[in-house]
C-alpha positions as CSV (number, residue, x, y, z in Angstrom):
1,M,-30.1,6.6,28.5
2,Q,-26.9,4.7,27.9
3,I,-23.7,6.7,28.3
4,S,-20.8,5.4,26.2
5,L,-17.3,7.0,26.3
6,E,-15.8,4.3,24.0
7,G,-12.8,5.6,22.1
8,K,-12.3,8.5,24.4
9,H,-9.1,9.2,26.5
10,A,-9.7,11.0,29.8
11,L,-7.2,12.5,32.1
12,V,-8.4,13.0,35.7
13,G,-6.4,15.0,38.3
14,G,-6.3,14.1,42.0
15,S,-7.6,10.6,41.1
16,S,-5.9,8.4,43.7
17,K,-8.7,8.9,46.2
18,G,-11.9,10.7,47.0
19,I,-13.9,12.5,44.3
20,G,-11.2,12.3,41.7
21,K,-11.0,8.5,42.1
22,A,-14.7,8.2,41.8
23,V,-14.8,10.3,38.7
24,A,-12.0,8.4,37.1
25,R,-13.7,5.1,37.9
26,Q,-17.0,6.0,36.4
27,L,-15.4,7.3,33.2
28,A,-13.5,4.0,33.0
29,E,-16.7,2.0,33.6
30,S,-18.4,4.1,30.9
31,G,-15.8,3.0,28.3
32,A,-13.1,5.6,28.4
33,R,-9.4,4.9,28.7
34,V,-8.2,6.8,31.7
35,T,-5.0,8.4,32.8
36,L,-4.9,8.9,36.6
37,V,-2.9,11.8,38.0
38,A,-1.8,12.2,41.7
39,R,1.2,12.0,43.9
40,D,0.9,8.4,45.2
41,E,2.3,6.3,42.4
42,K,1.7,2.9,44.1
43,R,-1.9,3.7,44.7
44,L,-2.4,5.0,41.1
45,E,-0.7,1.9,39.6
46,A,-2.9,-0.4,41.8
47,L,-6.1,1.4,40.6
48,A,-5.0,1.2,37.0
49,R,-4.3,-2.5,37.2
50,E,-7.6,-3.1,39.0
51,W,-9.7,-1.2,36.5
52,E,-7.9,-2.9,33.6
53,A,-9.1,-6.2,34.9
54,S,-12.6,-5.0,35.3
55,T,-13.0,-2.9,32.1
56,G,-10.8,-4.8,29.7
57,K,-8.9,-1.6,28.8
58,A,-5.4,-0.5,29.7
59,H,-5.4,2.6,31.9
60,N,-2.4,4.7,32.6
61,W,-1.1,6.8,35.5
62,L,1.2,9.7,36.1
63,A,2.7,10.5,39.5
64,L,2.8,14.3,39.7
65,D,2.9,16.9,42.5
66,Y,0.6,19.8,41.9
67,T,2.4,21.9,44.6
68,D,5.5,22.0,42.5
69,L,4.1,24.0,39.6
70,Q,7.2,24.2,37.4
71,R,7.9,20.5,37.6
72,Y,4.2,19.8,37.1
73,Q,4.1,21.9,33.9
74,E,7.1,20.2,32.5
75,Q,5.8,16.7,33.1
76,I,2.1,17.2,32.2
77,G,3.1,19.1,29.1
78,A,5.4,16.4,27.9
79,Y,2.8,13.7,28.6
80,L,-0.1,15.5,26.8
81,R,2.0,16.1,23.7
82,K,2.5,12.4,23.3
83,N,-0.9,11.3,24.8
84,P,-3.7,13.7,23.7
85,V,-6.9,13.6,25.7
86,D,-10.5,14.1,24.8
87,I,-11.8,14.6,28.3
88,L,-10.0,16.6,30.9
89,V,-11.0,16.7,34.5
90,N,-9.2,19.5,36.4
91,N,-8.9,18.5,40.0
92,T,-6.2,18.9,42.7
93,Q,-5.9,18.6,46.4
94,G,-7.3,21.6,48.2
95,P,-5.2,24.4,49.8
96,P,-4.8,24.5,53.6
97,A,-7.9,25.6,55.5
98,G,-7.9,28.9,57.5
99,T,-9.5,32.3,57.8
100,T,-8.4,35.5,55.9
101,L,-6.7,36.6,59.1
102,E,-4.5,33.5,59.1
103,K,-3.3,33.7,55.5
104,S,-0.5,35.7,54.0
105,V,0.0,37.0,50.5
106,D,2.4,34.1,49.9
107,D,-0.4,31.7,50.9
108,Y,-2.7,33.1,48.2
109,Q,0.1,32.9,45.6
110,Q,0.7,29.2,46.4
111,A,-3.1,28.5,46.3
112,F,-3.3,30.4,42.9
113,D,-0.5,28.2,41.5
114,L,-2.1,25.0,42.9
115,L,-5.7,25.6,41.8
116,F,-5.7,28.2,39.0
117,K,-2.4,28.1,37.1
118,S,-2.3,24.3,37.1
119,A,-5.8,24.1,35.6
120,V,-5.2,26.8,33.0
121,Y,-1.9,25.3,31.9
122,T,-3.2,21.7,31.7
123,T,-6.2,22.9,29.7
124,L,-4.1,24.9,27.2
125,Q,-2.0,21.8,26.6
126,A,-5.0,19.6,26.1
127,L,-7.0,22.1,23.8
128,P,-5.1,21.7,20.5
129,H,-6.1,18.1,20.1
130,M,-9.7,18.9,21.0
131,Q,-9.8,21.8,18.6
132,Q,-8.3,19.7,15.8
133,Q,-11.0,17.0,16.2
134,G,-13.8,19.3,16.9
135,W,-14.8,17.6,20.2
136,G,-13.7,17.9,23.8
137,R,-14.9,18.0,27.3
138,I,-13.4,20.1,30.1
139,I,-14.7,19.5,33.7
140,N,-13.5,21.6,36.6
141,I,-13.9,20.3,40.2
142,A,-14.9,23.4,42.2
143,S,-16.8,24.1,45.3
144,V,-20.1,25.5,46.6
145,S,-17.9,28.0,48.4
146,V,-17.4,30.0,45.2
147,R,-21.1,31.0,45.5
148,E,-21.5,31.0,49.3
149,P,-18.0,31.4,50.9
150,L,-17.1,29.2,53.9
151,G,-15.4,31.2,56.6
152,Y,-12.6,28.7,57.2
153,L,-11.6,28.2,53.6
154,A,-10.3,31.7,52.6
155,L,-7.9,30.4,50.0
156,S,-10.3,27.9,48.4
157,N,-13.1,30.5,48.3
158,S,-11.0,33.0,46.5
159,I,-9.1,31.0,44.0
160,R,-11.8,28.5,43.0
161,A,-14.0,31.5,42.2
162,A,-11.4,32.6,39.7
163,V,-11.3,29.1,38.2
164,V,-15.1,29.1,37.7
165,S,-15.1,32.6,36.1
166,W,-12.2,31.6,33.8
167,A,-14.1,28.4,32.8
168,K,-17.2,30.4,32.0
169,T,-15.1,32.7,29.8
170,L,-13.4,29.8,28.1
171,A,-16.7,28.1,27.3
172,G,-17.6,31.0,25.1
173,D,-14.3,30.9,23.3
174,V,-14.3,27.1,22.5
175,G,-18.0,26.5,22.2
176,P,-18.0,26.9,18.4
177,M,-15.3,24.2,18.2
178,G,-17.5,21.5,19.8
179,I,-15.8,21.7,23.2
180,T,-17.8,22.1,26.4
181,V,-16.5,23.6,29.6
182,N,-18.3,23.0,32.9
183,S,-17.6,23.4,36.6
184,V,-19.1,21.3,39.4
185,L,-19.7,23.1,42.7
186,T,-19.0,20.4,45.3
187,G,-20.9,20.2,48.5
188,Y,-20.2,17.9,51.5
189,F,-19.0,14.5,50.3
190,D,-17.8,11.6,52.4
191,T,-14.1,11.9,51.6
192,E,-10.8,12.1,53.4
193,R,-10.6,15.8,52.6
194,L,-13.8,16.6,54.4
195,Q,-12.7,14.5,57.4
196,Q,-9.5,16.5,57.6
197,L,-11.4,19.8,57.4
198,N,-13.8,18.6,60.1
199,D,-10.9,17.6,62.3
200,K,-9.4,21.1,62.1
201,K,-12.8,22.8,62.7
202,A,-13.5,20.5,65.6
203,E,-10.1,21.4,67.2
204,T,-10.8,25.1,66.8
205,L,-14.3,24.8,68.3
206,G,-13.3,22.4,71.0
207,V,-15.8,19.7,70.0
208,S,-15.6,16.3,68.5
209,P,-15.3,15.7,64.7
210,A,-18.5,13.7,64.9
211,E,-20.3,16.7,66.2
212,V,-19.0,18.8,63.3
213,T,-20.1,16.2,60.8
214,K,-23.5,16.0,62.4
215,T,-23.9,19.8,62.2
216,L,-22.9,19.7,58.5
217,I,-25.5,17.0,57.7
218,Q,-28.2,19.0,59.4
219,Q,-27.5,21.9,56.9
220,V,-28.1,19.6,53.9
221,P,-31.7,19.2,52.9
222,V,-31.3,15.5,52.0
223,R,-29.7,15.0,55.5
224,R,-26.6,13.1,54.4
225,L,-23.2,13.5,52.9
226,G,-22.7,12.9,49.3
227,R,-21.3,9.6,48.1
228,P,-18.2,9.9,45.8
229,E,-19.8,7.6,43.2
230,E,-22.6,10.1,42.8
231,Y,-20.1,12.6,41.6
232,G,-18.8,10.1,39.1
233,Y,-22.3,9.8,37.5
234,L,-22.5,13.5,36.9
235,A,-19.0,13.7,35.5
236,A,-19.7,10.8,33.1
237,F,-22.8,12.7,31.8
238,L,-20.9,15.9,31.3
239,A,-18.2,14.0,29.4
240,S,-20.7,12.4,27.1
241,D,-22.3,13.2,23.7
242,Q,-25.6,13.6,25.5
243,A,-24.3,16.8,27.3
244,A,-23.2,18.5,24.1
245,Y,-25.6,21.4,24.7
246,L,-24.5,22.0,28.3
247,T,-21.6,24.3,28.6
248,G,-20.4,27.3,30.7
249,A,-22.4,26.0,33.7
250,A,-21.5,26.0,37.4
251,I,-23.5,23.0,38.6
252,P,-24.1,22.5,42.3
253,L,-23.8,18.9,43.5
254,D,-24.6,19.5,47.1
255,G,-27.9,17.8,48.2
256,G,-29.6,21.2,48.2
257,L,-27.0,22.8,50.5
258,L,-26.8,26.1,48.6
259,R,-29.5,28.5,49.5
260,S,-29.0,30.7,46.4
261,Y,-30.0,29.8,42.9
């Protein structure tokens, strides 16, 4: 099966590193023109230039801070009105780790703005173009924790579950318009984010980060961390014409980590 995203414009959040970067790269290598979104403008520009040389297409970047919701909405709204997208990947940095006993109401509000409101707003800005052309792909980067909560990720557990439920509802509303909406439930991937979480957990437990990572790997049936490029392969499929009958799904990409089905 050959996946071609020729003629498509994709916007990928959190794409300066980690999973977002891997997704953006694979979409670009599959033929899409990509707009990268994150805070680090220099890194985004370097990636866009590098991928232009390798793909022969001009890619763009947008330096935005998801933690400043009002400013983010102003900038992303203005950009999408001038640069409509066919493929939207909703992805941001994760909220701070911690237990329910460590988090305040304000912490939940900040996480809600970061994860939920940014995704909803961006999607609503992108939808008119998708509706007009009768084709669109919306992919939400979520977590296995929405199905089996992780004790040290109270904010992420709560708000990402809301995103996945919203996405399922949205899929029913826009399905007749040729637009699919899917969420990927992310397991343990070899990224800077996972390393940061492992460092915090190691400090709490009084062990080394290497021991924490080893314990995580032992929980995964395939006995390894995921590679970011493997995430890109799934995202490219979900963005393709071949995935036109797949919508409203919450797809685990976790090496078999989830025990439920």
